[in-house]
C-alpha positions in Angstrom: 42.3 105.7 111.8 42.1 104.3 108.2 40.3 106.6 105.8 41.4 104.9 102.5 38.2 102.9 102.1 36.3 103.7 98.9 33.0 105.3 99.2 31.4 102.3 97.5 32.1 100.4 100.7 30.2 102.9 102.7 27.3 103.0 100.2 27.0 99.2 100.5 26.0 99.6 104.2 23.6 102.5 103.7 20.0 102.3 102.7 19.6 102.1 98.9 16.8 104.8 99.1 17.9 107.8 97.1 15.5 110.8 97.8 15.2 113.4 95.1 13.0 116.2 93.8 12.8 118.0 90.4 13.9 121.6 89.9 10.3 122.8 89.7 9.4 121.4 93.1 8.5 124.1 95.6 10.9 124.5 98.5 7.9 123.9 100.9 7.4 120.4 99.3 11.1 119.7 99.4 11.5 120.5 103.1 8.3 118.5 103.8 9.9 115.4 102.2 13.2 116.0 104.1 11.2 116.2 107.3 9.2 113.1 106.5 12.4 111.1 105.7 14.5 112.7 108.4 17.2 113.7 106.0 19.2 116.9 105.5 19.5 117.0 101.8 17.8 116.0 98.6 19.3 115.4 95.1 17.7 117.6 92.4 17.3 115.5 89.3 15.9 116.5 85.8 15.8 114.1 82.9 17.6 111.5 85.1 20.6 113.8 85.5 21.9 115.5 88.6 21.1 119.2 88.5 21.9 120.1 92.1 21.5 119.4 95.7 19.0 121.0 98.0 19.9 121.2 101.7 18.6 122.5 105.0 21.3 125.1 104.8 19.8 126.3 101.5 16.5 126.7 103.1 17.7 128.6 106.1 20.0 130.9 104.3 18.2 131.5 101.0 14.6 131.3 102.1 14.0 131.9 105.8 16.7 134.6 106.3 15.7 136.4 103.1 12.0 136.4 103.9 11.0 134.5 100.9 8.0 132.2 100.8 8.9 128.5 100.6 5.5 127.9 99.0 6.3 130.2 96.1 9.9 129.5 95.6 11.2 126.7 93.4 14.1 124.5 94.3 15.9 125.6 91.1 16.0 129.1 92.4 18.1 128.3 95.5 20.4 125.5 94.6 24.0 126.1 93.6 24.9 125.8 89.9 28.0 123.8 90.5 27.6 120.6 92.5 30.6 119.1 94.3 30.4 115.3 93.6 32.5 112.2 94.3 32.7 108.8 92.6 32.4 105.4 94.2 36.2 105.0 93.9 36.9 108.2 95.9 38.0 107.4 99.5 36.5 108.5 102.8 39.5 110.8 103.1 38.8 112.3 99.6 35.3 113.0 100.7 36.3 114.6 103.9 38.8 116.8 102.1 36.2 117.9 99.5 33.6 118.7 102.2 36.1 120.8 104.1 37.4 122.6 101.1 34.0 123.4 99.7 32.2 123.9 103.1 29.5 121.4 102.3 28.0 118.6 104.4 26.6 116.3 101.7 28.2 114.9 98.5 26.3 113.2 95.7 28.0 110.0 94.5 28.0 109.9 90.7 29.0 107.0 88.4 28.7 107.1 84.6 26.8 110.4 84.8 24.2 109.0 87.1 23.6 109.8 90.8 23.9 106.5 92.7 24.0 107.8 96.3 24.8 110.6 98.7 27.1 110.7 101.6 26.9 113.1 104.6 29.5 114.2 107.1 27.6 112.0 109.6 28.0 109.0 107.3 31.8 109.6 107.1 32.2 110.1 110.9 30.1 106.9 111.6 32.2 104.9 109.1 35.4 106.1 110.7 34.2 105.3 114.2 33.1 101.8 113.1 36.3 100.9 111.2 38.4 102.3 114.0 36.6 100.1 116.5 37.0 97.0 114.3 40.7 97.7 113.9 41.2 98.2 117.7 39.3 94.9 118.3 41.5 93.1 115.8 44.7 94.4 117.4 43.5 93.4 120.8 42.8 89.9 119.6 46.2 89.8 118.0 48.0 90.9 121.1 46.0 88.4 123.2 47.1 85.7 120.8 43.7 85.1 119.3 44.8 85.9 115.7 47.5 84.1 113.8 50.2 86.3 112.4 
């Protein structure tokens, strides 16, 4: 299983849509957008800069379980101050390691100070499954004599 592909390769195959909210957005509006787009995380941007990431986990742990109102709470009140990010040159393996070490499921991809994408654990798993399938198929063709050495 090859995991040395750069994240830029994975981003190339993802939808270019990058969903985000501002820090003053209510949690209610943020979860509404996440539900409408069927996504589990939103980038939090202010003045074009990444300020954080808002996830379903933030909602469940910092709003629902604490009895706060999603209509009265702003996204800025529940996002982590330090965002774990990756660059387009980081590999799938790098991303998996960062997710595991930091116990996160989403990583913003940042280039030249700008958020250019986001990858989830699901994206990484799907990428690995796809590349593994392609490598197996190529090996089978080689063994069967269909590919020149």
